[in-house]
C-alpha positions in Angstrom: -0.1 -0.1 0.1 1.8 3.2 -0.9 2.4 5.8 2.2 0.6 9.1 1.3 3.0 11.2 3.0 4.9 14.4 1.1 8.0 12.8 0.3 9.6 16.6 0.5 7.6 17.2 4.1 9.3 20.1 5.6 6.6 21.7 8.4 7.2 21.6 12.2 4.7 22.3 14.7 4.1 26.0 13.6 2.1 25.3 10.8 0.0 22.8 13.1 -0.6 25.3 15.5 -1.5 28.4 13.1 -3.8 26.5 11.1 -5.6 25.5 13.8 -6.0 28.8 15.8 -6.5 30.7 12.5 -9.7 28.4 12.2 -10.9 28.6 15.7 -10.6 32.3 15.2 -12.5 32.6 12.5 -15.8 33.3 11.0 -18.1 32.5 13.9 -15.9 34.6 16.3 -16.2 37.9 14.1 -20.3 37.3 13.0 -22.0 35.2 15.5 -20.1 36.1 18.4 -21.9 39.3 19.4 -25.3 37.2 18.5 -24.3 34.9 21.1 -24.0 37.5 24.1 -27.1 39.2 22.9 -29.2 36.1 23.0 -27.8 34.3 25.9 -26.0 36.9 28.3 -22.5 37.0 29.3 -22.7 34.5 31.8 -24.6 31.9 28.9 -21.6 32.9 26.5 -19.2 31.5 28.9 -21.4 28.5 29.0 -21.3 27.9 25.8 -17.4 28.4 25.8 -17.0 25.9 28.7 -19.0 22.9 26.9 -17.7 23.7 23.6 -14.3 22.7 25.5 -15.5 19.9 27.2 -15.8 18.4 23.9 -12.8 19.7 22.2 -10.3 19.2 24.8 -11.3 15.9 25.5 -10.9 14.8 21.4 -7.6 16.8 21.0 -6.5 15.2 23.9 -7.4 11.6 22.8 -5.8 12.3 19.3 -2.7 14.0 20.9 -2.6 10.6 22.5 -3.2 8.4 19.8 -0.8 10.3 17.7 1.9 9.8 19.8 1.8 5.6 20.0 2.9 4.6 16.6 4.4 6.7 13.8 1.8 9.2 12.1 1.5 9.2 7.8 -0.8 11.1 5.7 -4.6 11.3 6.3 -4.5 13.1 9.5 -7.2 12.3 12.4 -8.6 9.3 10.3 -5.0 7.3 9.5 -4.4 8.2 13.7 -7.9 6.6 14.7 -7.9 3.5 11.7 -4.4 2.5 12.6 -5.2 2.1 16.4 -8.5 0.7 16.8 -9.2 -1.3 13.5 -9.9 0.1 9.8 -13.6 -0.2 10.2 -14.1 1.8 13.5 -11.8 4.3 11.7 -13.7 4.1 8.3 -16.8 4.8 9.7 -15.2 7.7 11.9 -13.6 8.6 9.0 -16.2 9.1 6.5 -18.2 11.3 9.0 -15.3 13.3 9.8 -15.0 14.1 6.2 -18.4 15.5 5.3 -17.8 17.6 8.3 -14.2 18.8 7.1 -16.0 19.3 3.3 -19.3 21.3 4.2 -16.7 23.3 6.4 -15.2 24.5 3.6 -19.2 25.6 2.4 -19.6 27.4 5.2 -16.1 29.3 5.5 -16.9 30.4 1.7 -20.9 31.6 2.8 -19.0 33.6 6.0 -16.2 35.2 3.6 -19.0 36.4 1.5 -20.6 38.2 4.6 -17.2 40.4 4.7 -18.2 42.2 2.1 -21.3 44.0 3.1 -19.8 47.4 3.1 -19.0 47.3 -0.7 -22.0 45.3 -1.7 -23.9 48.3 -0.3 -21.2 50.8 -1.5 -22.0 49.4 -5.1 -25.8 49.7 -4.9 -26.0 53.0 -3.4 -23.1 54.5 -5.7 -23.6 52.9 -9.1 -26.6 50.8 -8.6 -24.8 47.5 -8.8 -26.2 44.5 -7.4 -23.9 42.1 -6.1 -25.4 39.1 -4.2 -23.3 37.4 -1.2 -23.9 34.3 -3.1 -22.3 35.5 -6.2 -19.3 36.2 -4.1 -19.3 33.0 -2.3 -19.6 30.6 -5.8 -16.6 33.5 -7.2 -14.4 32.6 -4.3 -15.3 29.0 -4.5 -14.0 28.8 -8.4 -11.0 30.7 -7.8 -9.8 28.4 -4.5 -11.0 25.2 -6.9 -8.3 26.7 -9.6 -5.5 27.1 -6.9 -5.7 24.3 -5.1 -5.9 22.2 -7.9 -2.9 23.4 -9.7 -0.9 24.6 -6.7 -1.7 22.1 -3.9 -1.0 22.3 0.2 2.4 25.0 -0.8 -0.3 27.8 -1.5 -2.1 27.4 1.8 1.0 27.4 3.8 2.2 30.3 2.1 -1.0 32.4 2.7 -0.7 30.9 6.4 1.6 33.4 8.1 -0.2 36.4 6.5 -3.6 35.7 7.5 -2.2 35.1 11.3 -1.1 38.7 11.7 -3.8 40.2 9.8 -6.2 38.3 12.2 -3.3 39.3 15.7 -3.9 43.3 14.2 -7.3 42.7 13.8 -7.7 41.6 17.4 -5.6 44.5 19.2 -7.6 46.5 17.0 -10.2 45.2 18.8 -9.4 44.9 22.1 -8.2 49.0 22.0 -12.0 49.7 20.7 -13.9 52.2 22.6 -17.9 50.9 23.8 -20.6 52.3 20.6 -22.2 55.4 21.7 -25.8 53.5 23.1 -23.5 51.2 25.0 -21.3 54.3 26.6 -21.9 54.6 30.1 -23.8 51.6 30.9 -21.1 49.3 32.0 -20.8 46.0 32.3 -24.0 43.6 32.4 -24.0 40.2 33.1 -27.2 39.2 32.1 -28.7 41.3 29.8 -30.4 40.3 26.9 -32.8 41.0 24.3 -36.1 40.2 24.0 -37.3 37.2 22.3 -34.3 35.7 22.4 -32.5 32.4 20.6 -32.5 29.1 23.1 -29.1 28.5 24.7 -29.1 25.2 22.5 -29.8 26.8 19.5 -27.2 29.1 20.1 -24.8 26.8 20.8 -25.3 24.7 17.9 -24.7 27.7 16.1 -21.2 28.9 17.9 -19.8 25.1 18.4 -17.6 25.1 15.0 -15.5 28.1 16.5 -14.4 25.3 18.7 -13.6 22.5 16.3 -10.8 24.0 14.4 -8.4 22.3 16.8 -8.0 19.7 14.7 -7.2 21.3 11.6 -3.5 21.3 11.9 -3.7 17.6 12.5 -5.0 16.4 8.7 -1.0 18.0 7.3 0.4 14.4 9.5 1.8 13.9 5.9 3.7 17.0 5.4 5.2 17.0 8.9 8.6 16.1 9.8 7.5 15.1 12.8 4.1 14.6 13.8 4.4 12.8 17.0 6.0 15.6 18.2 4.1 18.5 16.4 0.5 17.2 16.2 0.0 17.1 20.2 1.6 20.4 21.0 0.2 22.4 18.1 -3.3 21.0 18.7 -3.4 21.6 22.2 -1.4 24.9 22.5 -4.5 26.4 20.2 -7.4 24.5 21.7 -6.3 26.6 25.2 -5.1 29.4 23.5 -8.5 30.3 21.9 -10.1 29.3 24.7 -8.5 32.3 26.3 -9.3 34.8 23.9 -13.0 33.7 23.3 -13.2 34.6 27.1 -11.8 37.7 26.5 -13.6 38.5 23.2 -17.3 37.8 25.3 -16.2 40.1 28.3 -15.2 42.5 25.4 -18.3 42.6 23.7 -20.7 42.7 26.4 -19.0 46.1 27.6 -18.7 47.8 24.4 -22.4 47.1 22.7 -26.1 47.0 23.6 -27.6 43.3 23.3 -29.8 45.1 20.5 -26.6 46.0 18.6 -25.0 42.7 19.4 -28.5 41.1 18.0 -29.1 43.3 14.7 -24.9 44.0 13.7 -23.3 41.1 12.9 -19.8 43.3 12.2 -20.5 44.9 15.3 -16.6 44.5 16.0 -16.0 46.9 13.5 -18.0 49.7 14.8 -16.1 48.8 18.5 -12.6 48.6 16.8 -9.9 51.2 17.2 -9.5 50.7 13.2 -12.8 49.4 11.7 -11.7 48.6 8.6 -9.4 45.7 10.0 -12.1 43.8 10.9 -13.6 42.9 7.2 -10.7 42.7 6.1 -9.4 40.1 9.0 -13.2 38.5 8.7 -12.0 37.5 4.8 -8.6 36.8 5.6 -9.3 34.2 8.4 -12.2 32.3 6.3 -10.4 32.0 3.4 -7.4 31.0 5.3 -10.1 28.5 7.0 -11.5 27.5 3.3 -7.7 26.7 2.0 -7.2 24.7 5.5 -10.5 22.4 4.8 -10.0 22.0 1.0 -5.9 20.8 2.5 -7.1 18.6 4.7 -10.6 17.1 3.3 -9.5 15.6 0.6 -6.5 13.6 1.8 -8.6 12.2 4.5 -10.8 11.3 1.8 -7.8 10.4 -0.2 -6.7 8.0 2.8 -9.6 6.6 3.2 -9.9 5.1 -0.4 -6.2 4.0 -0.1 -7.7 1.8 2.3 -10.4 0.4 0.0 -13.5 1.1 2.4 -16.0 2.3 -0.7 -17.7 -0.9 -2.4 -16.6 0.1 -5.4 -12.8 -1.0 -6.0 -12.8 1.8 -9.0 -14.2 4.0 -6.8 -11.1 3.4 -4.5 -8.7 3.8 -7.1 -10.4 7.3 -9.0 -10.8 8.9 -5.5 -6.8 7.8 -4.2 -5.1 8.9 -7.5 -2.8 11.6 -6.4 -0.1 14.1 -8.6 3.0 14.9 -8.6 5.9 14.3 -5.8 4.3 15.7 -3.1 1.1 13.3 -3.5 -1.5 15.9 -4.1 -4.9 14.4 -3.9 -6.4 16.1 -7.6 -9.7 14.2 -8.1 -10.5 13.9 -4.1 -9.9 17.5 -3.9 -12.4 17.6 -7.2 -15.5 15.7 -5.4 -14.5 18.3 -2.3 -15.5 20.9 -4.1 -18.9 19.4 -5.7 -20.0 19.0 -1.9 -19.1 22.4 -1.1 -21.0 23.9 -3.9 -23.9 22.0 -2.8 -24.0 23.3 0.5 -22.5 27.1 -0.8 -26.1 26.9 -2.7 -27.9 27.3 0.7 -26.2 30.7 1.5 -26.8 30.7 5.7 -24.3 30.6 8.0 -26.6 29.4 10.7 -28.2 26.3 8.7 -24.8 25.4 7.5 -23.4 25.9 11.4 -26.0 23.7 12.8 -25.1 21.2 10.5 -21.5 20.9 10.5 -21.8 21.2 14.4 -23.5 17.7 14.3 -21.1 15.7 12.1 -18.3 17.3 14.6 -20.5 16.4 17.6 -20.8 12.9 16.3 -17.4 12.3 14.8 -15.5 13.7 18.2 -17.8 11.6 20.8 -16.8 8.2 18.8 -13.1 9.2 19.1 -13.8 9.8 22.5 -16.2 6.7 23.0 -12.9 4.6 21.6 -10.3 6.3 23.5 -11.9 5.3 27.0 -12.5 1.7 25.6 -8.9 1.3 24.9 -8.1 2.9 28.1 -10.3 0.3 30.2 -8.6 -2.6 28.0 -5.2 -1.3 29.3 -3.3 -3.1 26.1 0.1 -3.1 26.4 0.9 -2.6 23.1 -0.9 0.8 23.8 2.2 3.1 24.2 1.6 6.3 24.0 4.0 9.2 25.1 1.3 11.9 26.1 -1.0 10.0 28.4 -4.5 11.2 28.8 -6.9 10.0 31.4 -10.2 7.5 31.1 -11.9 9.5 33.0 -11.5 12.4 30.2 -12.4 10.8 27.2 -15.7 9.6 29.3 -16.6 12.6 30.3 -15.9 14.0 26.1 -18.4 11.1 25.4 -21.0 11.5 27.3 -21.3 15.4 27.2 -21.1 14.8 22.9 -24.1 12.7 23.0 -25.9 15.1 25.7 -25.5 18.3 23.5 -26.1 16.5 20.3 -29.8 15.7 21.8 -30.3 18.9 23.3 -29.2 20.8 20.0 -31.6 18.9 17.5 -33.1 15.1 18.5 -33.9 14.3 15.2 -30.6 14.8 13.7 -28.6 13.6 17.0 -30.9 10.0 16.2 -30.2 10.1 12.5 -26.4 10.8 13.1 -25.9 7.8 15.3 -27.9 5.7 12.6 -25.6 7.1 9.9 -22.4 6.4 12.1 -23.4 2.9 12.7 -24.8 2.2 9.1 -21.4 3.6 8.1 -19.9 1.0 10.5 -21.6 -1.9 8.9 -21.1 -0.7 5.4 -17.7 -1.3 5.8 -17.5 -3.9 7.5 -19.3 -5.8 5.0 -17.4 -4.3 2.3 -14.1 -5.0 3.6 -14.3 -8.2 5.8 -11.3 -8.5 6.3 -10.2 -5.3 8.6 -10.5 -5.5 12.5 -13.2 -3.7 13.6 -15.4 -3.2 17.1 -13.8 -6.9 18.0 -10.5 -5.5 18.3 -11.6 -2.9 20.8 -14.3 -5.0 22.8 -11.7 -7.8 22.9 -9.8 -6.2 25.2 -12.1 -5.2 27.1 -14.2 -7.8 28.0 -10.5 -9.7 28.6 -10.0 -7.3 31.4 -13.5 -7.1 32.5 -13.3 -11.0 32.9 -9.4 -10.3 34.4 -11.0 -7.5 37.4 -14.2 -10.2 38.2 -11.9 -12.9 38.8 -9.6 -11.2 40.9 -12.7 -9.7 42.7 -13.9 -13.5 42.7 -10.5 -14.3 44.4 -10.4 -11.8 46.8 -13.6 -12.3 48.6 -13.6 -14.6 51.4 -14.4 -18.7 51.0 -18.0 -19.8 51.5 -18.0 -23.2 52.4 -21.5 -24.1 52.0 -21.3 -23.4 48.5 -18.5 -24.5 45.9 -17.3 -24.6 42.1 -15.6 -26.9 40.4 -12.1 -25.6 38.6 -10.2 -28.1 37.0 -7.3 -28.5 34.9 -6.5 -31.6 32.6 -2.8 -32.1 32.7 -1.8 -35.5 29.9 1.2 -36.0 28.0 -0.9 -37.0 25.6 -3.9 -34.5 25.0 -5.3 -35.6 21.6 -5.0 -39.4 22.3 -7.0 -39.4 24.9 -10.3 -37.6 24.3 -11.6 -39.3 27.5 -10.1 -37.0 29.9 -11.6 -34.3 28.3 -14.9 -35.3 28.2 -14.2 -36.0 32.2 -13.3 -32.3 32.4 -16.4 -31.3 30.7 -18.8 -33.4 33.1 -16.9 -31.9 36.1 -16.8 -28.2 35.0 -20.1 -28.1 32.7 -21.9 -24.8 33.7 -20.9 -24.9 37.2 -16.9 -23.9 36.5 -13.8 -23.6 34.7 -11.8 -26.5 32.9 -8.9 -26.2 31.5 
């Protein structure tokens, strides 16, 4: 099997961190965080940040742990999971992960168009030219498609550092800004909200994609010099940095604008910032960077899936795994990803696409945390990662993802779980020679049996009851079947025979 690794790999930890942080501090931060503060208040927004990171931190720690257990190659999160827990499990998670990454491309392009609000209004007012946001999204998709199909991953890395610099300037300008005229003299208001506000979990579903960018850098695994080192450090550093920054942003928004302004002006950060023009520039830079990041990662996930032949059609696997050039650029997988993105760009709604993405990421992260927890419980001696998480952290991540999924949308939650189970059985039936849940549960059952045996042996003996434990020793095992028959009679249903 051909390795999906860039033979010219030269990236270190910095690209992992910057790719993740530029995705975390992206569209939701600029467009929907004011809406969150307006609808659930400052304390409610802190709860959204807390719940979001109680999902992403256990997932990030699980991925970091798995990444340090073995050599990591191309395919990002999918490769890490499938090589640790079996291809059948990895493929079910990987397909859902790929869809969330592909739909994210559309989400960022729709958000990119929002940055052109001032331009759209100016053209219509001064020249009577009607330019819609959907036209901008589609045009941006075409440009991104041409660039990625011709330039590949190196283009994204070249633009990454410039984007991070613009983001940094945007945040500095925002934090140095003054409150709006309407908010002057009001001060800090913990619980102020707009009337007829949206519910907490609806707001959470819209804002959750802001926190999912922490794994964006993992998809570069095939382009890293030392992924076992770069992935854990870059991923966790970006996650905790994003947590701190979002808390300060929520505080600044609360003290700088009224709930009405926060709810009705999605670019309210522009009015607060000391240099307002940098905010739409930062939004455009962050969203196009996130678009490039997703369009780099998603096709590589799909390429790795097809390289493992997880799809029923061998010709489809061959076509999707086709690479271009010495850097193994996933040309065909990129084209399919762009097609999926185009379908969701046609929706044109940030909130709608954000809700869909949230559900896909939730079910993916929940599955990762569950498998990580089971692997901890199984205590496989071959599982010796350099970075060690805790079983209860993974269990917390799994339980919380399920709770939040059903609170956000019970119908979507049930459908997502059914899809995940269906994907698993599809892959299991397509590739029966691949290991699946049995690989994990075999260790879990062994560990349960071991602990029960230790518990039984540690209890006081009851002389009123007994159970036979028979060991049969013979120099001619296969020539004396009667000995086995006798052992079976003695231990049948009531004890153990060896």
